[in-house]
C-alpha positions in Angstrom: -0.4 -0.5 0.2 1.6 3.4 -1.2 1.1 6.2 0.8 -0.1 9.6 -1.0 1.9 12.7 0.0 -0.4 16.5 0.3 2.3 18.9 -1.8 2.6 21.3 1.5 5.5 22.6 -0.7 2.9 26.1 -0.4 3.1 26.2 3.4 6.5 25.9 3.7 8.1 28.7 1.9 10.1 31.1 3.2 8.1 34.2 2.3 5.5 32.2 4.7 7.9 31.5 7.4 8.9 34.7 7.8 5.2 36.2 7.0 4.1 33.7 10.4 7.1 35.3 12.5 6.5 39.2 11.4 3.2 38.4 12.9 4.1 37.7 16.9 4.3 39.6 19.3 7.0 37.7 20.3 9.8 39.6 20.7 13.7 38.9 19.3 15.3 37.9 23.0 11.9 36.0 23.7 12.4 34.4 20.8 15.6 32.8 21.6 15.4 32.7 25.0 12.6 29.7 24.0 14.8 27.8 21.4 17.2 27.8 24.0 16.7 23.6 24.3 15.9 23.1 20.7 19.0 25.2 19.0 21.8 25.5 21.5 24.0 26.6 19.2 21.8 29.0 17.5 20.8 30.2 20.4 24.6 31.1 21.9 25.5 32.7 18.4 22.2 34.5 18.8 23.3 36.3 21.9 27.4 36.9 20.7 25.4 38.8 17.3 22.4 40.9 19.2 25.2 41.8 21.7 26.7 43.8 18.9 26.5 47.6 19.0 24.2 48.6 16.0 26.1 51.5 15.3 29.1 52.7 15.8 28.5 56.0 17.6 29.0 53.4 21.3 32.9 53.3 20.6 33.2 56.6 18.8 32.3 58.3 21.8 34.7 56.1 23.8 37.8 56.6 21.8 36.5 60.8 22.2 36.2 59.4 26.0 39.8 57.9 25.9 41.3 61.3 24.5 39.9 63.4 27.4 41.0 60.4 29.9 45.3 60.3 28.6 45.3 63.8 29.0 49.2 65.2 29.7 47.6 65.7 33.0 46.4 61.3 33.9 50.2 60.5 31.3 51.1 58.2 34.0 47.9 56.0 34.6 48.5 52.2 33.7 46.7 50.4 31.0 44.5 48.5 33.5 43.5 51.9 35.3 42.5 53.7 31.4 40.5 49.9 30.8 38.8 50.4 34.6 37.9 53.8 33.4 37.1 52.9 30.0 34.7 50.3 31.8 33.1 52.6 34.0 32.4 55.6 31.0 31.0 52.6 28.6 28.5 51.0 31.0 27.3 54.2 32.7 26.6 56.8 29.5 
């Protein structure tokens, strides 16, 4: 006895798959949190990718702040202290 398969390719096109995800109220963070157990490697990758800044503005601000931190009056600061100051500035502003 042969089974007859239904043609479901119309239901599984990329457009249909994307459309179904666009209709959801779930944020991208919630989406990946829900996929943590079923797609652990992609979940880890998503955490790295989503942590990256969307623009270079924050990086440029840090370099600008570094110019003032490493002024002639503060030229004797250790690398560790400069790094600590930048971490605080990055997370505070």
